[in-house]
N, C-alpha and C positions, 0 to 999 in steps of 0.2 A: 544436464541444460549445458549446451556447448557455447558457455559464452566467452568474453573476454574483458571482461571488466579490471580483474589482476593486470592487465595492458594497458587499461583506460584512465582507471582513476589511480589516487593515488589515496589510500585508506590510513585511518582513517575518515569521513568525509561525509556530507550532507547529502542525502540524494533523495529527490521528490517523486512519490511514488504516485497513480493517479487509479485509483481503484472506480470502478465503473458497475452499478449494479442497479437493480430492482429501488424503486423508490420506495419503501420504506422507514416507517418513521427510527427502529435502531440500526440502521445498517453504519453510520460512523460510528454506533457504541462496539459495534463486532469488527470492526475495522482496528480499531483503537483495544480493544480487547485482543486483540491479535500482536497488538504490537506492542504490547504491554510485558505479553510474557517472553518476549527475549530481549526487549529494547525498551527497558521502562523509561518514561520521560514525560514531561507536558506537552501532549498535542494539540496542536490547533487546526483541525481540518478545514479545509475549504470546499463547501459543500455548493455544486452549482446542478438545476435541474435540467432535463432534456428540453426541447421543445414541447414535447406533446406532453411532459410532465409523469411518464412512465420510469425513468429511469434517474438516477442521482449517480454524479461525477463528484467525486472525493480526492482532493489534491492535497496533501501531506508529507511532510517533512522529515526524515528519518535520519537517524544518524549511523552509519553502518560500517564496520569494522572489517570485513572482508567479501572475496566472492562468492565464498560459500553461506554468509550471512546471509549477501542480497538473494541469493538464490531460495534459501529456505523462506525468507521473508514471502516472496513472488507464489511459492507453492502453498504455504499457509493463508494467503490473502485468497487465492484462487478457489481454497476449498471451503470457505466459505459457500454458503446454501446460494443467498443473493447475489454474488456476486459475477458476474461476467465475464468480464476484462481485467487485467494488471498491467499498467505499465509502468 
């Protein structure tokens, strides 16, 4: 990834991730499971269903420590089979 997070952010900081995926019951649990591996914490995801109910958008605040940490989380969250986008 060619990002400039290290130029734009001062680490450590809290970054909001938005994960969009299929509307399956365990999607929030899958996202939190990935986050707990690298960044243990008490996460309170905000879940918003799409207008047709086929997808869910999960917003979650994560404390990140570096550009590499952000990129790793993007890759790991994107690797979840039910996830379609990570912003």
